[in-house]
PDB file of N, CA, C and O in Angstrom, chain B, residues numbered from 101:
ATOM      1  N   MET B 101       0.825  -1.196   0.000  1.00  0.00           N
ATOM      2  CA  MET B 101       0.000   0.000   0.000  1.00  0.00           C
ATOM      3  C   MET B 101       0.871   1.261   0.000  1.00  0.00           C
ATOM      4  O   MET B 101       0.517   2.268  -0.613  1.00  0.00           O
ATOM      5  N   ILE B 102       1.998   1.195   0.686  1.00  0.00           N
ATOM      6  CA  ILE B 102       2.876   2.365   0.745  1.00  0.00           C
ATOM      7  C   ILE B 102       3.321   2.762  -0.659  1.00  0.00           C
ATOM      8  O   ILE B 102       3.252   3.933  -1.033  1.00  0.00           O
ATOM      9  N   GLY B 103       3.775   1.785  -1.426  1.00  0.00           N
ATOM     10  CA  GLY B 103       4.223   2.075  -2.787  1.00  0.00           C
ATOM     11  C   GLY B 103       3.086   2.361  -3.734  1.00  0.00           C
ATOM     12  O   GLY B 103       3.170   3.279  -4.549  1.00  0.00           O
ATOM     13  N   LYS B 104       2.028   1.588  -3.638  1.00  0.00           N
ATOM     14  CA  LYS B 104       0.898   1.732  -4.552  1.00  0.00           C
ATOM     15  C   LYS B 104       0.229   3.097  -4.403  1.00  0.00           C
ATOM     16  O   LYS B 104      -0.168   3.708  -5.396  1.00  0.00           O
ATOM     17  N   CYS B 105       0.105   3.567  -3.181  1.00  0.00           N
ATOM     18  CA  CYS B 105      -0.548   4.859  -2.922  1.00  0.00           C
ATOM     19  C   CYS B 105       0.431   6.032  -2.968  1.00  0.00           C
ATOM     20  O   CYS B 105       0.047   7.178  -2.736  1.00  0.00           O
ATOM     21  N   LYS B 106       1.691   5.739  -3.267  1.00  0.00           N
ATOM     22  CA  LYS B 106       2.719   6.779  -3.369  1.00  0.00           C
ATOM     23  C   LYS B 106       2.749   7.653  -2.112  1.00  0.00           C
ATOM     24  O   LYS B 106       2.690   8.881  -2.181  1.00  0.00           O
ATOM     25  N   LEU B 107       2.842   6.983  -0.972  1.00  0.00           N
ATOM     26  CA  LEU B 107       2.838   7.689   0.305  1.00  0.00           C
ATOM     27  C   LEU B 107       4.200   8.266   0.688  1.00  0.00           C
ATOM     28  O   LEU B 107       4.283   9.097   1.593  1.00  0.00           O
ATOM     29  N   LEU B 108       5.249   7.846   0.024  1.00  0.00           N
ATOM     30  CA  LEU B 108       6.579   8.347   0.351  1.00  0.00           C
ATOM     31  C   LEU B 108       7.020   9.382  -0.672  1.00  0.00           C
ATOM     32  O   LEU B 108       6.809   9.220  -1.874  1.00  0.00           O
ATOM     33  N   ILE B 109       7.621  10.420  -0.186  1.00  0.00           N
ATOM     34  CA  ILE B 109       8.044  11.530  -1.029  1.00  0.00           C
ATOM     35  C   ILE B 109       9.294  11.192  -1.823  1.00  0.00           C
ATOM     36  O   ILE B 109       9.394  11.517  -3.006  1.00  0.00           O
ATOM     37  N   ASP B 110      10.251  10.538  -1.168  1.00  0.00           N
ATOM     38  CA  ASP B 110      11.570  10.366  -1.768  1.00  0.00           C
ATOM     39  C   ASP B 110      11.919   8.928  -2.157  1.00  0.00           C
ATOM     40  O   ASP B 110      13.071   8.642  -2.481  1.00  0.00           O
ATOM     41  N   THR B 111      10.943   8.025  -2.128  1.00  0.00           N
ATOM     42  CA  THR B 111      11.207   6.633  -2.474  1.00  0.00           C
ATOM     43  C   THR B 111      10.118   6.134  -3.410  1.00  0.00           C
ATOM     44  O   THR B 111       8.931   6.216  -3.096  1.00  0.00           O
ATOM     45  N   GLY B 112      10.533   5.611  -4.571  1.00  0.00           N
ATOM     46  CA  GLY B 112       9.579   5.133  -5.561  1.00  0.00           C
ATOM     47  C   GLY B 112       9.038   3.754  -5.252  1.00  0.00           C
ATOM     48  O   GLY B 112       9.553   3.036  -4.396  1.00  0.00           O
ATOM     49  N   ARG B 113       7.995   3.408  -5.965  1.00  0.00           N
ATOM     50  CA  ARG B 113       7.315   2.128  -5.721  1.00  0.00           C
ATOM     51  C   ARG B 113       8.240   0.942  -5.953  1.00  0.00           C
ATOM     52  O   ARG B 113       8.197  -0.028  -5.196  1.00  0.00           O
ATOM     53  N   ASN B 114       9.069   1.001  -6.978  1.00  0.00           N
ATOM     54  CA  ASN B 114       9.974  -0.119  -7.256  1.00  0.00           C
ATOM     55  C   ASN B 114      10.916  -0.368  -6.085  1.00  0.00           C
ATOM     56  O   ASN B 114      11.158  -1.515  -5.708  1.00  0.00           O
ATOM     57  N   LYS B 115      11.439   0.693  -5.521  1.00  0.00           N
ATOM     58  CA  LYS B 115      12.351   0.554  -4.383  1.00  0.00           C
ATOM     59  C   LYS B 115      11.615   0.005  -3.164  1.00  0.00           C
ATOM     60  O   LYS B 115      12.123  -0.879  -2.475  1.00  0.00           O
ATOM     61  N   VAL B 116      10.425   0.526  -2.902  1.00  0.00           N
ATOM     62  CA  VAL B 116       9.622   0.047  -1.768  1.00  0.00           C
ATOM     63  C   VAL B 116       9.338  -1.442  -1.938  1.00  0.00           C
ATOM     64  O   VAL B 116       9.539  -2.225  -1.010  1.00  0.00           O
ATOM     65  N   ASP B 117       8.871  -1.833  -3.123  1.00  0.00           N
ATOM     66  CA  ASP B 117       8.564  -3.238  -3.380  1.00  0.00           C
ATOM     67  C   ASP B 117       9.803  -4.114  -3.227  1.00  0.00           C
ATOM     68  O   ASP B 117       9.735  -5.202  -2.655  1.00  0.00           O
ATOM     69  N   SER B 118      10.920  -3.640  -3.735  1.00  0.00           N
ATOM     70  CA  SER B 118      12.161  -4.395  -3.658  1.00  0.00           C
ATOM     71  C   SER B 118      12.581  -4.641  -2.208  1.00  0.00           C
ATOM     72  O   SER B 118      12.913  -5.765  -1.834  1.00  0.00           O
ATOM     73  N   VAL B 119      12.563  -3.592  -1.404  1.00  0.00           N
ATOM     74  CA  VAL B 119      12.984  -3.725  -0.004  1.00  0.00           C
ATOM     75  C   VAL B 119      12.028  -4.629   0.765  1.00  0.00           C
ATOM     76  O   VAL B 119      12.471  -5.489   1.526  1.00  0.00           O
ATOM     77  N   PHE B 120      10.732  -4.446   0.578  1.00  0.00           N
ATOM     78  CA  PHE B 120       9.763  -5.285   1.297  1.00  0.00           C
ATOM     79  C   PHE B 120       9.845  -6.748   0.846  1.00  0.00           C
ATOM     80  O   PHE B 120       9.760  -7.653   1.676  1.00  0.00           O
ATOM     81  N   ASN B 121      10.007  -6.985  -0.448  1.00  0.00           N
ATOM     82  CA  ASN B 121      10.121  -8.357  -0.938  1.00  0.00           C
ATOM     83  C   ASN B 121      11.366  -9.044  -0.397  1.00  0.00           C
ATOM     84  O   ASN B 121      11.311 -10.190   0.051  1.00  0.00           O
ATOM     85  N   ARG B 122      12.479  -8.340  -0.441  1.00  0.00           N
ATOM     86  CA  ARG B 122      13.718  -8.926   0.083  1.00  0.00           C
ATOM     87  C   ARG B 122      13.613  -9.153   1.587  1.00  0.00           C
ATOM     88  O   ARG B 122      14.077 -10.174   2.095  1.00  0.00           O
ATOM     89  N   SER B 123      13.012  -8.216   2.296  1.00  0.00           N
ATOM     90  CA  SER B 123      12.837  -8.359   3.744  1.00  0.00           C
ATOM     91  C   SER B 123      11.975  -9.574   4.077  1.00  0.00           C
ATOM     92  O   SER B 123      12.259 -10.305   5.025  1.00  0.00           O
ATOM     93  N   GLU B 124      10.926  -9.781   3.295  1.00  0.00           N
ATOM     94  CA  GLU B 124      10.063 -10.941   3.535  1.00  0.00           C
ATOM     95  C   GLU B 124      10.816 -12.245   3.285  1.00  0.00           C
ATOM     96  O   GLU B 124      10.666 -13.207   4.038  1.00  0.00           O
ATOM     97  N   GLU B 125      11.622 -12.274   2.235  1.00  0.00           N
ATOM     98  CA  GLU B 125      12.413 -13.475   1.955  1.00  0.00           C
ATOM     99  C   GLU B 125      13.395 -13.765   3.085  1.00  0.00           C
ATOM    100  O   GLU B 125      13.551 -14.913   3.501  1.00  0.00           O
ATOM    101  N   VAL B 126      14.053 -12.725   3.576  1.00  0.00           N
ATOM    102  CA  VAL B 126      15.007 -12.891   4.673  1.00  0.00           C
ATOM    103  C   VAL B 126      14.281 -13.337   5.935  1.00  0.00           C
ATOM    104  O   VAL B 126      14.752 -14.230   6.639  1.00  0.00           O
ATOM    105  N   ARG B 127      13.136 -12.723   6.226  1.00  0.00           N
ATOM    106  CA  ARG B 127      12.345 -13.101   7.393  1.00  0.00           C
ATOM    107  C   ARG B 127      11.941 -14.568   7.323  1.00  0.00           C
ATOM    108  O   ARG B 127      12.063 -15.298   8.307  1.00  0.00           O
ATOM    109  N   ASN B 128      11.458 -14.999   6.159  1.00  0.00           N
ATOM    110  CA  ASN B 128      11.024 -16.384   5.999  1.00  0.00           C
ATOM    111  C   ASN B 128      12.185 -17.359   6.156  1.00  0.00           C
ATOM    112  O   ASN B 128      12.033 -18.425   6.753  1.00  0.00           O
ATOM    113  N   ALA B 129      13.341 -16.990   5.621  1.00  0.00           N
ATOM    114  CA  ALA B 129      14.520 -17.858   5.745  1.00  0.00           C
ATOM    115  C   ALA B 129      14.963 -17.976   7.200  1.00  0.00           C
ATOM    116  O   ALA B 129      15.450 -19.026   7.620  1.00  0.00           O
ATOM    117  N   CYS B 130      14.796 -16.907   7.965  1.00  0.00           N
ATOM    118  CA  CYS B 130      15.168 -16.943   9.391  1.00  0.00           C
ATOM    119  C   CYS B 130      14.126 -17.707  10.215  1.00  0.00           C
ATOM    120  O   CYS B 130      14.478 -18.436  11.143  1.00  0.00           O
ATOM    121  N   ALA B 131      12.864 -17.542   9.879  1.00  0.00           N
ATOM    122  CA  ALA B 131      11.784 -18.160  10.649  1.00  0.00           C
ATOM    123  C   ALA B 131      11.621 -19.653  10.336  1.00  0.00           C
ATOM    124  O   ALA B 131      11.149 -20.421  11.174  1.00  0.00           O
ATOM    125  N   HIS B 132      12.007 -20.047   9.145  1.00  0.00           N
ATOM    126  CA  HIS B 132      11.847 -21.439   8.706  1.00  0.00           C
ATOM    127  C   HIS B 132      13.176 -21.947   8.137  1.00  0.00           C
ATOM    128  O   HIS B 132      13.311 -22.121   6.926  1.00  0.00           O
ATOM    129  N   PRO B 133      14.144 -22.181   9.007  1.00  0.00           N
ATOM    130  CA  PRO B 133      15.498 -22.513   8.542  1.00  0.00           C
ATOM    131  C   PRO B 133      15.674 -23.968   8.105  1.00  0.00           C
ATOM    132  O   PRO B 133      16.667 -24.600   8.465  1.00  0.00           O
ATOM    133  N   ALA B 134      14.733 -24.504   7.341  1.00  0.00           N
ATOM    134  CA  ALA B 134      14.836 -25.887   6.881  1.00  0.00           C
ATOM    135  C   ALA B 134      16.054 -26.082   5.980  1.00  0.00           C
ATOM    136  O   ALA B 134      16.726 -27.112   6.030  1.00  0.00           O
ATOM    137  N   GLU B 135      16.316 -25.087   5.172  1.00  0.00           N
ATOM    138  CA  GLU B 135      17.483 -25.141   4.286  1.00  0.00           C
ATOM    139  C   GLU B 135      18.564 -24.245   4.870  1.00  0.00           C
ATOM    140  O   GLU B 135      18.424 -23.022   4.871  1.00  0.00           O
ATOM    141  N   ASN B 136      19.623 -24.835   5.359  1.00  0.00           N
ATOM    142  CA  ASN B 136      20.658 -24.085   6.075  1.00  0.00           C
ATOM    143  C   ASN B 136      21.313 -22.991   5.244  1.00  0.00           C
ATOM    144  O   ASN B 136      21.690 -21.955   5.790  1.00  0.00           O
ATOM    145  N   ASP B 137      21.455 -23.190   3.966  1.00  0.00           N
ATOM    146  CA  ASP B 137      22.152 -22.212   3.126  1.00  0.00           C
ATOM    147  C   ASP B 137      21.213 -21.223   2.445  1.00  0.00           C
ATOM    148  O   ASP B 137      21.662 -20.381   1.667  1.00  0.00           O
ATOM    149  N   ARG B 138      19.931 -21.313   2.725  1.00  0.00           N
ATOM    150  CA  ARG B 138      18.963 -20.442   2.044  1.00  0.00           C
ATOM    151  C   ARG B 138      19.238 -18.964   2.318  1.00  0.00           C
ATOM    152  O   ARG B 138      19.223 -18.145   1.399  1.00  0.00           O
ATOM    153  N   LEU B 139      19.488 -18.624   3.584  1.00  0.00           N
ATOM    154  CA  LEU B 139      19.752 -17.225   3.927  1.00  0.00           C
ATOM    155  C   LEU B 139      21.018 -16.725   3.253  1.00  0.00           C
ATOM    156  O   LEU B 139      21.058 -15.593   2.772  1.00  0.00           O
ATOM    157  N   LYS B 140      22.040 -17.546   3.214  1.00  0.00           N
ATOM    158  CA  LYS B 140      23.286 -17.150   2.547  1.00  0.00           C
ATOM    159  C   LYS B 140      23.065 -16.915   1.054  1.00  0.00           C
ATOM    160  O   LYS B 140      23.696 -16.038   0.465  1.00  0.00           O
ATOM    161  N   CYS B 141      22.182 -17.687   0.446  1.00  0.00           N
ATOM    162  CA  CYS B 141      21.878 -17.498  -0.974  1.00  0.00           C
ATOM    163  C   CYS B 141      21.062 -16.230  -1.207  1.00  0.00           C
ATOM    164  O   CYS B 141      21.295 -15.501  -2.172  1.00  0.00           O
ATOM    165  N   LEU B 142      20.107 -15.974  -0.318  1.00  0.00           N
ATOM    166  CA  LEU B 142      19.270 -14.781  -0.452  1.00  0.00           C
ATOM    167  C   LEU B 142      20.034 -13.499  -0.173  1.00  0.00           C
ATOM    168  O   LEU B 142      19.819 -12.477  -0.824  1.00  0.00           O
ATOM    169  N   LEU B 143      20.920 -13.567   0.795  1.00  0.00           N
ATOM    170  CA  LEU B 143      21.601 -12.360   1.249  1.00  0.00           C
ATOM    171  C   LEU B 143      23.070 -12.663   1.552  1.00  0.00           C
ATOM    172  O   LEU B 143      23.458 -12.808   2.711  1.00  0.00           O
ATOM    173  N   PRO B 144      23.878 -12.754   0.495  1.00  0.00           N
ATOM    174  CA  PRO B 144      25.303 -12.999   0.715  1.00  0.00           C
ATOM    175  C   PRO B 144      25.933 -11.866   1.525  1.00  0.00           C
ATOM    176  O   PRO B 144      25.469 -10.727   1.486  1.00  0.00           O
ATOM    177  N   LEU B 145      26.976 -12.192   2.244  1.00  0.00           N
ATOM    178  CA  LEU B 145      27.610 -11.205   3.127  1.00  0.00           C
ATOM    179  C   LEU B 145      28.017  -9.933   2.394  1.00  0.00           C
ATOM    180  O   LEU B 145      27.933  -8.846   2.965  1.00  0.00           O
ATOM    181  N   ASP B 146      28.451 -10.042   1.152  1.00  0.00           N
ATOM    182  CA  ASP B 146      28.879  -8.848   0.424  1.00  0.00           C
ATOM    183  C   ASP B 146      27.712  -7.924   0.068  1.00  0.00           C
ATOM    184  O   ASP B 146      27.936  -6.776  -0.315  1.00  0.00           O
ATOM    185  N   LYS B 147      26.477  -8.404   0.188  1.00  0.00           N
ATOM    186  CA  LYS B 147      25.307  -7.566  -0.094  1.00  0.00           C
ATOM    187  C   LYS B 147      24.527  -7.201   1.164  1.00  0.00           C
ATOM    188  O   LYS B 147      23.541  -6.467   1.101  1.00  0.00           O
ATOM    189  N   PHE B 148      24.975  -7.715   2.302  1.00  0.00           N
ATOM    190  CA  PHE B 148      24.268  -7.480   3.556  1.00  0.00           C
ATOM    191  C   PHE B 148      24.212  -5.999   3.921  1.00  0.00           C
ATOM    192  O   PHE B 148      23.159  -5.500   4.319  1.00  0.00           O
ATOM    193  N   VAL B 149      25.321  -5.301   3.790  1.00  0.00           N
ATOM    194  CA  VAL B 149      25.367  -3.873   4.129  1.00  0.00           C
ATOM    195  C   VAL B 149      24.395  -3.086   3.259  1.00  0.00           C
ATOM    196  O   VAL B 149      23.679  -2.218   3.758  1.00  0.00           O
ATOM    197  N   ASP B 150      24.365  -3.380   1.973  1.00  0.00           N
ATOM    198  CA  ASP B 150      23.432  -2.690   1.076  1.00  0.00           C
ATOM    199  C   ASP B 150      21.983  -2.945   1.482  1.00  0.00           C
ATOM    200  O   ASP B 150      21.155  -2.036   1.444  1.00  0.00           O
ATOM    201  N   PHE B 151      21.681  -4.172   1.868  1.00  0.00           N
ATOM    202  CA  PHE B 151      20.331  -4.517   2.307  1.00  0.00           C
ATOM    203  C   PHE B 151      19.949  -3.717   3.550  1.00  0.00           C
ATOM    204  O   PHE B 151      18.856  -3.154   3.618  1.00  0.00           O
ATOM    205  N   VAL B 152      20.841  -3.668   4.523  1.00  0.00           N
ATOM    206  CA  VAL B 152      20.566  -2.919   5.755  1.00  0.00           C
ATOM    207  C   VAL B 152      20.417  -1.428   5.460  1.00  0.00           C
ATOM    208  O   VAL B 152      19.527  -0.782   6.014  1.00  0.00           O
ATOM    209  N   LEU B 153      21.254  -0.877   4.614  1.00  0.00           N
ATOM    210  CA  LEU B 153      21.149   0.534   4.243  1.00  0.00           C
ATOM    211  C   LEU B 153      19.825   0.831   3.538  1.00  0.00           C
ATOM    212  O   LEU B 153      19.188   1.850   3.809  1.00  0.00           O
ATOM    213  N   ASP B 154      19.415  -0.057   2.637  1.00  0.00           N
ATOM    214  CA  ASP B 154      18.124   0.118   1.953  1.00  0.00           C
ATOM    215  C   ASP B 154      16.969   0.092   2.954  1.00  0.00           C
ATOM    216  O   ASP B 154      16.043   0.897   2.861  1.00  0.00           O
ATOM    217  N   CYS B 155      17.029  -0.831   3.905  1.00  0.00           N
ATOM    218  CA  CYS B 155      15.973  -0.913   4.936  1.00  0.00           C
ATOM    219  C   CYS B 155      15.947   0.360   5.773  1.00  0.00           C
ATOM    220  O   CYS B 155      14.878   0.907   6.043  1.00  0.00           O
ATOM    221  N   ASN B 156      17.103   0.825   6.178  1.00  0.00           N
ATOM    222  CA  ASN B 156      17.169   2.058   6.979  1.00  0.00           C
ATOM    223  C   ASN B 156      16.671   3.263   6.204  1.00  0.00           C
ATOM    224  O   ASN B 156      15.973   4.110   6.760  1.00  0.00           O
ATOM    225  N   GLN B 157      17.018   3.352   4.931  1.00  0.00           N
ATOM    226  CA  GLN B 157      16.546   4.463   4.099  1.00  0.00           C
ATOM    227  C   GLN B 157      15.031   4.444   3.985  1.00  0.00           C
ATOM    228  O   GLN B 157      14.387   5.489   4.073  1.00  0.00           O
ATOM    229  N   LEU B 158      14.456   3.261   3.788  1.00  0.00           N
ATOM    230  CA  LEU B 158      13.014   3.142   3.695  1.00  0.00           C
ATOM    231  C   LEU B 158      12.345   3.519   5.015  1.00  0.00           C
ATOM    232  O   LEU B 158      11.336   4.224   5.022  1.00  0.00           O
ATOM    233  N   LEU B 159      12.895   3.058   6.115  1.00  0.00           N
ATOM    234  CA  LEU B 159      12.350   3.419   7.429  1.00  0.00           C
ATOM    235  C   LEU B 159      12.420   4.926   7.655  1.00  0.00           C
ATOM    236  O   LEU B 159      11.473   5.519   8.174  1.00  0.00           O
ATOM    237  N   ASP B 160      13.522   5.544   7.275  1.00  0.00           N
ATOM    238  CA  ASP B 160      13.646   7.003   7.407  1.00  0.00           C
ATOM    239  C   ASP B 160      12.582   7.721   6.571  1.00  0.00           C
ATOM    240  O   ASP B 160      12.004   8.713   7.014  1.00  0.00           O
ATOM    241  N   SER B 161      12.331   7.217   5.370  1.00  0.00           N
ATOM    242  CA  SER B 161      11.315   7.817   4.511  1.00  0.00           C
ATOM    243  C   SER B 161       9.921   7.689   5.124  1.00  0.00           C
ATOM    244  O   SER B 161       9.115   8.617   5.053  1.00  0.00           O
ATOM    245  N   ILE B 162       9.647   6.534   5.726  1.00  0.00           N
ATOM    246  CA  ILE B 162       8.354   6.323   6.370  1.00  0.00           C
ATOM    247  C   ILE B 162       8.208   7.256   7.572  1.00  0.00           C
ATOM    248  O   ILE B 162       7.149   7.849   7.778  1.00  0.00           O
ATOM    249  N   ARG B 163       9.266   7.382   8.355  1.00  0.00           N
ATOM    250  CA  ARG B 163       9.227   8.285   9.514  1.00  0.00           C
ATOM    251  C   ARG B 163       8.998   9.740   9.084  1.00  0.00           C
ATOM    252  O   ARG B 163       8.323  10.500   9.778  1.00  0.00           O
ATOM    253  N   LEU B 164       9.560  10.113   7.946  1.00  0.00           N
ATOM    254  CA  LEU B 164       9.439  11.471   7.454  1.00  0.00           C
ATOM    255  C   LEU B 164       7.987  11.860   7.187  1.00  0.00           C
ATOM    256  O   LEU B 164       7.603  13.007   7.417  1.00  0.00           O
ATOM    257  N   VAL B 165       7.188  10.932   6.712  1.00  0.00           N
ATOM    258  CA  VAL B 165       5.794  11.255   6.376  1.00  0.00           C
ATOM    259  C   VAL B 165       4.790  10.800   7.430  1.00  0.00           C
ATOM    260  O   VAL B 165       3.585  10.995   7.273  1.00  0.00           O
ATOM    261  N   THR B 166       5.293  10.191   8.506  1.00  0.00           N
ATOM    262  CA  THR B 166       4.410   9.728   9.578  1.00  0.00           C
ATOM    263  C   THR B 166       4.279  10.817  10.640  1.00  0.00           C
ATOM    264  O   THR B 166       5.281  11.268  11.194  1.00  0.00           O
ATOM    265  N   PRO B 167       3.069  11.235  10.919  1.00  0.00           N
ATOM    266  CA  PRO B 167       2.892  12.286  11.932  1.00  0.00           C
ATOM    267  C   PRO B 167       3.267  11.782  13.323  1.00  0.00           C
ATOM    268  O   PRO B 167       3.068  10.612  13.652  1.00  0.00           O
ATOM    269  N   ASP B 168       3.806  12.677  14.120  1.00  0.00           N
ATOM    270  CA  ASP B 168       4.135  12.339  15.499  1.00  0.00           C
ATOM    271  C   ASP B 168       2.850  12.200  16.300  1.00  0.00           C
ATOM    272  O   ASP B 168       1.848  12.860  16.024  1.00  0.00           O
ATOM    273  N   LYS B 169       2.900  11.344  17.279  1.00  0.00           N
ATOM    274  CA  LYS B 169       1.715  11.158  18.141  1.00  0.00           C
ATOM    275  C   LYS B 169       1.703  12.157  19.243  1.00  0.00           C
ATOM    276  O   LYS B 169       0.787  12.157  20.066  1.00  0.00           O
TER     277      LYS B 169
END
């Protein structure tokens, strides 16, 4: 919904979808570790930093448009 409704000012739908899809894959690999190497295949160490940076950037964008309580 975030990407589809264009709720973020500085992040496009493709980026939002990419980060959420990758996050879901990583979450599933951690929650259901039937295949020991699945997480390593989804998120090799050389791409881990980029993944974390993308997640942080998306969270910052969400915080930017979320009103304070």
